[in-house]
C-alpha positions as CSV (number, residue, x, y, z in Angstrom):
1,M,-24.4,-78.3,3.2
2,S,-21.4,-76.4,2.0
3,G,-23.1,-73.6,0.1
4,P,-22.2,-72.2,-3.3
5,N,-18.7,-72.8,-4.8
6,K,-16.7,-69.7,-3.8
7,N,-14.8,-69.4,-7.1
8,R,-18.0,-69.6,-9.1
9,M,-19.7,-67.1,-6.8
10,A,-16.8,-64.7,-7.2
11,L,-17.0,-65.0,-11.0
12,L,-20.7,-64.5,-11.0
13,T,-20.4,-61.4,-8.8
14,W,-17.7,-59.9,-11.1
15,A,-19.9,-60.7,-14.1
16,V,-22.7,-58.8,-12.6
17,V,-20.8,-55.9,-11.0
18,Y,-18.7,-55.0,-14.1
19,P,-21.6,-54.3,-16.5
20,L,-23.7,-52.7,-13.7
21,I,-20.8,-50.2,-12.8
22,T,-20.2,-49.5,-16.4
23,S,-23.8,-48.8,-17.1
24,L,-24.3,-46.7,-14.1
25,L,-21.2,-44.6,-14.8
26,A,-22.5,-44.0,-18.4
27,V,-25.9,-43.0,-17.1
28,L,-24.7,-40.9,-14.2
29,E,-21.8,-39.2,-16.0
30,P,-23.9,-36.3,-17.5
31,F,-25.4,-35.5,-14.0
32,L,-22.2,-35.9,-12.0
33,A,-19.6,-34.3,-14.3
34,G,-17.5,-31.9,-12.2
35,V,-18.7,-33.4,-8.9
36,P,-15.8,-34.5,-6.7
37,M,-14.8,-38.2,-6.9
38,P,-15.9,-39.1,-3.3
39,I,-19.4,-37.8,-4.0
40,R,-19.6,-39.6,-7.4
41,S,-18.5,-42.8,-5.7
42,F,-21.1,-42.3,-3.0
43,V,-23.9,-41.8,-5.5
44,L,-22.7,-44.8,-7.6
45,T,-22.6,-47.2,-4.6
46,L,-25.9,-45.8,-3.1
47,I,-27.6,-47.1,-6.3
48,M,-25.4,-50.1,-7.1
49,V,-25.4,-51.9,-3.7
50,P,-29.1,-52.2,-3.1
51,T,-29.6,-53.1,-6.8
52,M,-27.1,-55.9,-6.5
53,V,-28.3,-57.2,-3.1
54,Y,-32.1,-57.0,-3.6
55,L,-32.6,-57.4,-7.4
56,I,-29.7,-58.8,-9.4
57,M,-27.9,-61.3,-7.2
58,P,-31.0,-63.1,-5.9
59,T,-32.2,-63.5,-9.5
60,A,-28.7,-64.6,-10.8
61,T,-28.0,-67.0,-8.0
62,S,-31.5,-68.5,-8.4
63,K,-31.1,-69.0,-12.1
64,L,-27.6,-70.4,-11.8
65,S,-28.0,-72.4,-8.6
66,A,-27.1,-75.7,-10.3
67,W,-23.9,-74.2,-11.6
68,L,-23.1,-72.6,-8.3
69,N,-23.8,-75.7,-6.2
70,P,-22.2,-78.6,-8.1
71,N,-22.7,-82.0,-6.5
């Protein structure tokens, strides 16, 4: 068993990360305006990584398993 196609997994990850980062930045901007960049990045990743790992990627990889694992 070789696992998911790496190129397709990378594309899926980007397709999920980009809109999530964009959305979080838009939502958090009013609250974090004027906060130093390292703290903004910390808050963004504190929300984004668990959301990706526990919610979005399991759902996305499950729904797209046939595409990720071509025979």
